[in-house]
C-alpha positions in Angstrom: 0.0 0.0 0.0 2.9 2.4 0.7 4.9 4.1 -2.0 8.6 3.8 -2.5 10.8 6.9 -2.1 11.2 7.2 -5.9 7.4 7.0 -6.3 6.9 9.6 -3.7 9.5 11.9 -5.3 7.8 11.6 -8.7 4.4 12.1 -7.1 5.7 15.2 -5.4 6.9 16.6 -8.7 3.5 16.1 -10.2 1.6 17.7 -7.4 -0.3 20.7 -8.6 0.1 24.0 -7.0 -2.3 24.4 -4.1 -3.9 27.8 -3.7 -7.1 29.2 -2.3 -9.2 31.0 -5.0 -11.7 33.7 -4.5 -14.4 31.2 -5.2 -13.0 28.9 -2.4 -13.1 31.8 0.0 -16.6 32.9 -1.1 -18.1 29.4 -0.7 -16.3 29.0 2.7 -17.7 32.3 3.9 -21.2 31.1 2.8 -20.8 27.7 4.6 -20.9 25.6 1.4 -17.3 24.7 0.5 -17.7 21.0 1.3 -14.1 20.2 0.3 -12.4 23.1 1.9 -10.2 20.6 3.7 -8.3 20.2 0.4 -7.2 23.8 0.7 -7.1 24.6 4.5 -4.6 22.7 6.5 -1.3 21.4 5.0 -1.0 19.9 1.6 1.9 18.8 -0.8 2.3 21.5 -3.4 4.8 22.6 -6.0 5.7 26.2 -6.5 8.3 27.7 -8.9 9.6 24.2 -9.5 10.1 23.5 -5.8 8.3 20.8 -3.9 7.0 21.5 -0.5 3.8 22.0 1.6 1.2 24.7 1.3 -0.3 25.8 4.7 -3.6 27.7 5.2 -5.4 28.5 8.4 -8.6 30.6 9.2 -7.8 33.1 11.8 -9.6 36.3 10.9 -9.0 38.1 14.2 -5.3 37.5 14.4 -2.8 40.3 14.1 0.1 38.1 13.0 0.4 34.4 12.0 3.4 32.3 11.2 4.2 28.6 10.7 6.5 27.2 13.4 7.8 23.6 13.6 10.8 21.4 13.4 11.5 22.8 9.9 12.5 26.2 11.4 13.4 25.3 15.0 10.0 26.7 16.1 11.1 30.3 15.3 8.0 32.6 15.0 9.8 34.9 12.6 11.0 32.3 10.2 7.9 31.6 8.1 5.3 34.4 8.4 2.0 33.8 6.7 0.1 36.1 4.3 -3.4 37.2 5.1 -6.2 36.9 2.5 -8.3 39.9 3.2 -12.0 39.8 3.9 -12.2 36.1 4.8 -9.2 36.1 7.2 -7.3 33.0 5.8 -3.5 33.1 6.3 -1.3 31.1 3.9 2.3 30.2 3.2 4.3 27.8 1.1 7.5 26.1 2.5 9.7 24.2 0.1 11.6 21.0 0.9 9.5 20.1 4.0 9.3 16.4 4.7 6.2 14.3 5.2 5.6 13.8 9.0 7.1 17.2 10.0 5.8 18.7 13.2 4.2 22.1 13.0 1.9 24.6 14.7 0.5 28.0 14.0 2.1 30.9 16.0 -0.8 33.4 16.4 -0.6 36.9 17.8 -4.1 38.1 18.8 -5.5 41.6 18.5 -4.6 42.3 22.2 -1.0 41.0 21.7 -1.4 37.6 23.4 0.6 34.7 21.8 -0.9 31.4 21.0 0.6 28.1 19.6 -2.2 26.2 17.9 -2.5 22.9 16.2 -3.9 22.9 12.7 -7.7 22.5 12.9 -7.6 20.8 9.4 -4.5 18.7 9.9 -4.7 15.1 8.7 -2.2 13.7 11.2 -1.1 14.6 14.7 1.8 14.0 17.1 1.2 11.1 19.5 -0.1 12.4 22.8 1.1 13.9 25.1 2.6 15.9 22.2 0.1 18.4 20.7 1.7 19.4 17.4 0.2 18.6 13.9 2.1 16.6 11.3 2.3 17.0 7.5 0.9 14.1 5.6 0.1 13.3 2.0 -3.2 11.6 1.6 -2.6 10.5 -2.0 -0.6 7.4 -1.0 -3.3 4.8 -0.4 -4.8 2.6 -3.1 -8.3 1.4 -2.2 -9.6 -2.0 -3.2 -13.1 -1.8 -1.8 -14.8 -0.7 -5.0 -17.3 -3.6 -5.0 -18.4 -2.7 -1.4 -18.8 1.0 -2.3 -20.8 0.3 -5.4 -23.1 -2.2 -3.7 -23.7 0.3 -0.8 -25.0 2.9 -3.2 -28.1 0.9 -4.0 -29.0 0.1 -0.4 -31.9 1.4 1.7 -30.5 0.7 5.1 -34.0 0.9 6.7 -34.7 -2.4 4.9 -31.4 -4.0 5.6 -30.0 -5.8 8.6 -27.8 -3.7 10.9 -26.2 -5.5 13.8 -23.5 -3.1 15.1 -20.5 -4.0 17.3 -19.5 -0.9 19.2 -15.7 -0.9 19.8 -13.1 1.1 21.6 -10.0 0.0 19.6 -7.5 0.8 22.4 -9.1 -1.5 24.9 -10.7 -4.3 22.8 -7.4 -6.3 22.9 -3.9 -5.2 23.9 -0.3 -6.5 23.8 1.0 -7.7 27.1 3.9 -5.4 26.7 3.8 -1.7 27.7 5.3 -0.6 24.4 3.0 2.1 23.0 0.8 1.5 26.1 0.1 -2.0 24.7 -2.1 -0.6 21.9 -2.6 -2.6 18.8 -1.9 -0.6 15.7 -4.8 0.0 13.3 -3.4 -2.9 11.1 -3.0 -5.3 14.0 -6.4 -4.5 15.4 -8.0 -5.0 12.0 -6.4 -8.3 11.3 -7.6 -9.6 14.6 -11.1 -8.3 14.8 -12.2 -8.9 11.3 -12.3 -12.7 11.7 -14.1 -12.2 15.1 -16.8 -10.0 13.5 -17.3 -12.5 10.7 -17.5 -15.4 13.2 -20.2 -13.7 15.3 -21.4 -12.3 12.6 -22.0 -8.6 13.0 -22.9 -6.4 9.9 -21.2 -3.2 11.1 -18.5 -2.0 13.5 -18.9 1.3 15.3 -15.5 2.8 16.3 -15.2 5.1 19.3 -12.6 7.8 19.6 -11.1 8.0 16.1 -10.6 11.7 15.7 -7.5 13.0 17.5 -8.0 13.7 21.2 -5.5 14.4 24.0 -6.9 12.6 27.0 -7.4 8.8 27.0 -10.1 9.0 29.6 -12.4 11.1 27.4 -12.7 8.0 25.1 -12.4 10.3 22.1 -15.3 12.6 22.9 -13.1 15.6 23.6 -11.7 16.2 20.1 -8.8 18.5 19.2 -8.1 17.1 15.7 -11.3 16.7 13.7 -9.6 15.9 10.5 -6.9 13.6 12.0 -7.4 9.9 12.8 -5.8 9.5 16.2 -2.1 8.7 15.9 -2.3 6.4 19.0 -2.7 3.5 16.6 -0.9 4.6 13.5 -1.0 7.1 10.6 -4.0 8.0 8.3 -3.1 5.3 5.7 -3.0 2.7 8.5 -6.5 3.9 9.3 -7.5 3.5 5.7 -6.1 0.0 5.7 -8.5 -0.8 8.5 -11.6 0.6 6.6 -10.5 -1.1 3.4 -10.1 -4.5 5.2 -13.5 -4.2 6.8 -15.1 -3.5 3.5 -13.3 -6.3 1.8 -14.8 -8.6 4.4 -18.3 -7.3 4.1 -18.3 -5.2 7.3 -19.6 -1.7 7.3 -17.9 1.0 9.4 -19.5 3.7 11.5 -17.5 6.4 13.3 -18.5 8.3 16.4 -18.5 12.0 15.5 -18.6 14.9 18.0 -20.0 18.2 16.6 -21.6 19.1 19.9 -18.6 20.5 21.8 -14.8 20.7 22.0 -12.3 20.9 24.9 -10.5 24.0 26.2 -7.0 22.6 25.6 -4.6 25.4 24.7 -3.6 23.9 21.4 -7.1 23.2 20.3 -10.0 25.2 18.8 -10.9 27.2 22.0 -10.2 31.0 21.5 -8.4 30.0 18.4 -7.1 33.4 17.2 -7.5 35.0 20.6 -11.2 35.4 20.1 -14.1 33.0 20.4 -13.8 31.9 16.8 -15.3 28.4 16.7 -17.4 28.8 19.8 -20.3 31.1 20.7 -19.0 34.4 22.1 -21.6 34.5 24.8 -20.5 32.0 27.5 -24.2 31.3 28.3 -24.4 29.9 24.8 -20.8 28.8 24.2 -20.0 26.7 27.2 -21.2 23.5 28.8 -20.9 24.1 32.6 -21.1 20.4 33.5 -18.7 19.2 30.9 -16.2 22.1 31.0 -16.2 22.3 27.2 -17.0 24.8 24.5 -20.0 24.8 22.2 -19.6 25.3 18.4 -21.2 28.5 17.0 -23.8 27.0 14.6 -24.8 30.4 13.4 -21.4 31.1 11.9 -21.0 29.9 8.3 -17.3 29.1 8.5 -17.9 26.9 11.6 -20.8 25.1 10.0 -18.5 24.6 7.0 -15.8 23.2 9.2 -18.2 20.6 10.5 -20.1 19.7 7.4 -16.8 19.4 5.4 -15.5 17.2 8.1 -18.4 14.8 7.7 -17.8 14.9 4.0 -14.1 14.3 4.6 -14.6 11.0 6.5 -17.1 9.8 3.9 -15.1 10.7 0.8 -11.4 10.3 1.9 -11.9 7.4 4.3 -14.9 5.6 2.8 -16.8 5.7 6.1 -20.3 4.2 5.8 -21.9 6.2 8.6 -21.5 8.7 11.4 -23.0 8.3 14.8 -23.5 11.9 15.9 -22.8 12.3 19.7 -24.9 14.3 22.1 -27.5 15.6 19.7 -29.8 16.7 22.5 -27.2 19.0 23.9 -27.1 20.8 20.6 -30.9 21.1 20.1 -31.6 22.6 23.6 -30.1 25.9 24.7 -30.7 25.0 28.3 -29.3 21.5 28.1 -27.4 20.7 31.4 -27.8 24.4 32.5 -29.5 26.0 35.4 -31.7 29.1 35.4 -29.5 32.1 34.5 -27.0 30.0 32.7 -28.6 30.1 29.2 -30.0 32.5 26.7 -33.4 32.0 25.1 -33.9 32.1 21.3 -35.5 35.0 19.5 -38.9 33.5 20.3 -38.2 33.1 23.9 -37.9 29.3 23.7 -35.1 26.8 24.6 -34.6 25.4 21.1 -31.3 26.2 19.4 -32.7 27.3 16.0 -29.2 27.5 14.5 -28.4 23.9 15.5 -31.7 22.7 14.0 -30.8 24.3 10.6 -27.3 22.9 10.9 -28.6 19.4 11.2 -30.9 19.8 8.2 -28.0 21.2 6.1 -25.6 18.5 7.3 -27.8 15.5 6.7 -29.1 16.8 3.4 -25.6 17.3 2.1 -24.0 14.1 3.4 -26.8 11.7 2.6 -27.3 13.4 -0.8 -23.6 13.1 -1.7 -23.1 9.5 -0.4 -26.0 7.2 -1.2 -26.3 4.2 1.1 -24.4 6.0 3.9 -26.2 6.6 7.2 -26.3 9.4 9.8 -27.3 8.3 13.3 -28.4 10.5 16.1 -27.7 9.9 19.7 -30.7 11.9 20.8 -32.1 11.2 24.3 -35.3 13.2 24.3 -38.7 13.1 22.6 -37.7 15.7 20.0 -40.0 15.0 17.0 -39.0 14.0 13.5 -35.3 13.3 14.2 -35.3 10.9 11.3 -38.0 12.9 9.4 -37.2 14.6 6.1 -35.9 18.2 6.3 -38.5 19.3 3.8 -41.1 18.1 6.3 -39.4 20.0 9.2 -37.4 16.9 10.2 -33.8 16.8 11.1 -32.9 14.4 8.3 -31.1 11.6 10.2 -31.2 8.1 8.9 -31.6 6.5 12.4 -32.0 7.5 16.0 -30.7 5.6 19.1 -33.7 4.5 21.0 -32.6 5.7 24.5 -36.1 5.3 25.9 -36.1 1.6 25.0 -32.7 1.2 26.5 -33.6 2.8 29.8 -36.9 0.8 30.1 -35.1 -2.4 29.2 -32.3 -2.0 31.7 -34.7 -0.9 34.5 -36.9 -4.0 33.9 -34.0 -6.5 33.6 -32.5 -5.3 36.9 -35.7 -6.1 38.8 -36.1 -9.2 40.9 -38.6 -11.4 38.9 -41.2 -11.0 41.7 -41.5 -7.3 40.9 -41.4 -7.5 37.2 -45.2 -8.0 37.0 -45.6 -4.4 38.3 -43.3 -3.1 35.6 -44.5 -5.2 32.7 -45.3 -2.4 30.3 -41.8 -1.1 30.4 -41.0 -3.8 27.9 -44.0 -3.1 25.6 -44.0 0.7 25.7 -41.4 1.2 22.9 -43.7 -0.5 20.4 -46.3 2.2 21.0 -44.0 4.9 19.4 -41.9 2.6 17.2 -43.2 4.0 13.9 -42.4 7.6 14.9 -38.7 7.3 14.0 -36.2 4.9 12.5 -34.7 3.4 15.6 -31.6 1.5 16.7 -31.8 -0.4 19.9 -28.6 0.2 21.8 -26.8 -1.3 24.8 -23.8 1.0 24.5 -20.6 1.7 26.4 -22.5 4.3 28.5 -24.5 1.4 30.1 -21.5 -0.4 31.5 -19.4 2.3 33.1 -19.5 4.7 36.1 -20.8 2.1 38.6 -23.8 1.1 36.4 -22.4 -2.5 36.3 -21.8 -4.7 33.3 -24.9 -6.1 31.5 -24.4 -9.4 33.3 -24.1 -7.9 36.8 -27.3 -5.8 36.3 -29.2 -9.1 36.2 -30.8 -10.4 39.4 -30.2 -13.8 41.1 -27.4 -16.3 41.4 -24.7 -16.6 38.7 -26.6 -19.1 36.5 -29.8 -16.9 36.8 -27.9 -13.8 35.7 -26.8 -15.6 32.5 -30.3 -17.0 31.8 -31.8 -13.5 32.4 -29.4 -11.9 30.0 -29.9 -14.6 27.3 -33.6 -14.0 27.5 -33.1 -10.2 27.4 -30.9 -10.4 24.3 -33.5 -12.6 22.6 -36.2 -10.1 23.4 -34.0 -7.3 22.0 -33.2 -9.1 18.7 -36.9 -9.9 18.2 -38.0 -6.3 18.9 -38.3 -3.8 16.1 -35.2 -1.7 15.5 -31.6 -2.2 14.3 -29.2 -3.6 17.0 -26.1 -2.4 18.8 -24.1 -4.2 21.4 -20.9 -2.8 23.0 -17.8 -5.0 23.0 -17.7 -7.5 25.8 -21.5 -7.7 26.2 -21.5 -10.6 23.7 -19.7 -12.9 26.2 -21.2 -11.3 29.3 -18.1 -9.6 30.7 -18.5 -9.4 34.5 -16.5 -6.2 35.1 -17.4 -2.8 33.9 -15.6 -1.6 30.9 -12.4 0.5 31.3 -10.4 2.2 28.6 -7.2 1.3 30.6 -7.3 -2.4 30.0 -8.4 -4.9 27.4 -11.6 -6.9 27.6 -11.7 -9.8 30.0 -11.1 -12.4 27.4 -10.2 -15.0 30.0 -13.9 -15.1 30.8 -14.3 -17.4 27.8 -12.6 -20.2 29.7 -15.8 -20.4 31.8 -18.5 -22.4 30.0 -21.2 -19.9 30.9 -19.4 -17.1 29.2 -18.5 -19.2 26.2 -22.1 -20.3 26.1 -23.3 -16.6 26.1 -20.9 -15.9 23.2 -22.3 -18.8 21.2 -25.9 -17.7 22.0 -25.3 -14.2 20.8 -23.6 -15.6 17.7 -26.6 -17.8 17.0 -28.9 -14.8 17.5 -26.9 -12.7 15.0 -27.0 -15.5 12.5 -30.8 -15.8 13.0 -31.1 -12.0 12.7 -29.2 -11.8 9.5 -30.9 -14.8 7.9 -34.5 -13.9 8.4 -35.8 -10.6 6.8 -38.8 -10.6 9.1 -36.4 -9.3 11.8 -35.4 -6.2 9.9 -37.4 -5.4 6.8 -40.2 -3.5 8.5 -38.3 -2.2 11.6 -39.9 1.2 11.5 -43.4 0.0 10.7 -46.1 -1.9 12.6 -46.5 -4.0 9.5 -43.7 -6.2 10.6 -44.7 -6.7 14.2 -47.7 -8.2 16.0 -48.2 -8.8 19.6 -49.6 -12.2 20.5 -49.8 -11.5 24.2 -48.4 -8.2 25.6 -50.5 -8.3 28.7 -49.5 -11.5 30.7 -48.3 -9.4 33.7 -48.7 -12.1 36.3 -46.4 -14.5 34.5 -44.1 -11.9 33.0 -44.4 -13.5 29.6 -44.2 -11.8 26.2 -45.1 -13.3 22.8 -45.1 -11.7 19.4 -44.7 -12.3 15.7 -42.2 -10.7 13.3 -43.2 -10.7 9.6 -41.8 -9.7 6.2 -43.2 -8.6 2.8 -43.0 -12.1 1.4 -45.5 -13.5 3.9 -43.3 -16.5 4.7 -40.6 -17.4 7.2 -42.4 -15.4 9.9 -41.1 -15.8 13.4 -42.8 -16.3 16.8 -41.0 -15.1 19.9 -41.9 -16.3 23.4 -39.9 -14.9 26.3 -40.3 -15.9 29.9 -38.8 -13.4 32.4 -39.4 -15.5 35.6 -37.6 -18.6 37.0 -40.8 -20.7 36.6 -40.7 -23.5 34.1 -44.1 -23.6 32.3 -44.6 -27.3 31.4 -48.1 -26.7 30.0 -47.5 -23.5 28.2 -49.7 -22.6 25.2 -49.2 -19.7 22.8 -51.7 -18.5 20.1 -50.6 -18.6 16.5 -52.2 -17.3 13.3 -52.0 -20.3 11.0 -52.4 -24.1 11.0 -49.4 -26.2 10.1 -45.9 -26.8 11.3 -43.8 -24.5 13.4 -40.0 -25.2 13.4 -37.9 -24.5 16.5 -35.1 -22.1 15.6 -33.8 -21.1 19.0 -34.1 -22.2 22.6 -32.1 -20.1 25.0 -32.1 -22.8 27.7 -30.1 -25.3 25.7 -27.1 -26.7 27.6 -24.6 -25.5 25.0 -25.6 -22.0 25.9 -25.3 -22.6 29.7 -29.0 -23.4 30.2 -30.8 -26.2 32.1 -31.5 -28.2 29.0 -35.3 -27.9 28.7 -36.2 -29.9 25.7 -38.6 -28.7 23.0 -39.6 -30.6 19.9 -37.9 -29.5 16.8 -41.2 -29.4 14.9 -44.4 -28.4 16.6 -47.9 -28.7 15.0 -50.5 -26.0 15.5 -53.7 -27.3 17.1 -57.2 -26.1 16.2 -57.5 -24.5 19.7 -58.0 -20.7 19.7 -55.7 -18.9 22.1 -54.4 -15.4 22.8 -56.9 -14.1 20.3 -55.4 -16.3 17.6 -57.3 -19.0 15.7 -54.7 -21.7 16.5 -52.2 -22.5 19.3 -49.1 -24.6 20.1 -48.3 -26.3 23.4 -44.8 -26.9 24.7 -42.6 -26.6 27.8 -41.4 -23.0 28.2 -38.0 -22.9 30.0 -37.3 -20.7 33.1 -35.8 -17.4 32.1 -36.2 -18.7 28.6 -36.7 -17.5 25.1 -38.1 -19.6 22.3 -38.1 -18.7 18.6 -40.3 -20.6 16.1 -40.6 -20.3 12.3 -43.7 -20.7 10.3 
């Protein structure tokens, strides 16, 4: 994938001269230069027959800007930059600079203060704790995922299976050595996880913490380098290798993306040119008091352009299949996380951030229009209407929304002692009452297994075997329910400890048959999910879901049907959330004929008690549960049964 020195030399000679035209500046000033990242930042260029790098930075309120770095011994007077009037972009060309050179912008503000800033548009950064940017040529890599990209263009992801594995690459698996903190490189990580994802088999991987960030404990949600894949695990082409390898193996890639806020770090975006450039000037609008971070100014065209071009950058230059947009609610509400007196109302006196609303409509229209088959996913925790509605219908335009309401209800219910579940029965049915209002993803994310919330396994009541049985039943309910699916790493084998970014997953758990059985069970659930279109074709429509019995509160039982457009291979789910074995259980079914057992969560191979159910069951002419026919069988304790008809 990498070029030889001779090839790089020839490539450098052939590089065109990079310059910012008046049209570039005009479109940037109007928030519509979606490839401005090809001009701002650092780029290989050739001027007057000399090879080097062109640098450009937006700092309209600066009095003086120069380029400092290892090329000039960090001397502020060595390479002054020239200001383009009106728009406030500063530029310079430096010959003979090598790829990988460290640099920053030396900025003198209007009041004379001096700032050393990393490049907001840099493609590569120094490994933390260093904070400088690095020059990089993005033209090296040769993609081999054309088949995937072409296939993706024709997909309506609402009618496709999406089973997402959320991963923090730095803690999925680590080297036992402390070299580079034990991190796998992008290439090592990819070569190990691809086979695992295929074995399970997930359809997508969602990667946490990919844009450059200084503090490991932020998990990548305090970004300082929006255009730079974090250098913890390698360079930008190593990152591309990872995406390419995923695609070659039929795995889609979603990135966490953080346009809601940014940290105050001195080298970052905060007070970039000595003024509140990227953030709102009014601290009541421009700061999150709880998070200690700055809020982007969504009313400023150049800031909106920075973010929308960044989304475009990940899609176009790195072939990303989707962005999961973090903390959407914090952007939509002016009073999010703020007390009275800490926020400013909009022009109508309300708490909606009108500028952020328009930003989302613009963002999603541009990205989804430019990249067919890609997805934009909102982590939105409130009842904001039409998050996945079309912008022309006053929606925000996202492809999917995380169903945080379902997640909270599910976790609250599953934590209960089975005796008290009957009093909370409708927590598990409520989500279907609003299911058609958005395109949902059911999530059990990293946020649910940190900060003393316990791992998924340790949320469950009862003795050890009961915890595993409860969790198997819960996962079966989740995969039967409408909505795409997301599990955080480690949940698939029921890790006992909470997740920490400081260590790898507890892979040793798999030596225990119960943990190994859970992994096998989740794998079989994933295979079932991918095979049967009834489980995903009509996720956002009641056309694909029918309750058989949603009201059996005393027994804490749920039964329902999932259907597809073909009218065949429909599935019956029956889930028992009590420790009672129902030897004479009967469930209503809509048709006569044979019902084939596809899954029994109580099988011994999964760690269950081994309740036996016939492989083929015949419907009897006995009306039940409002259905014309019924089936009788033994329903396992804390058990889930899936039948096909």
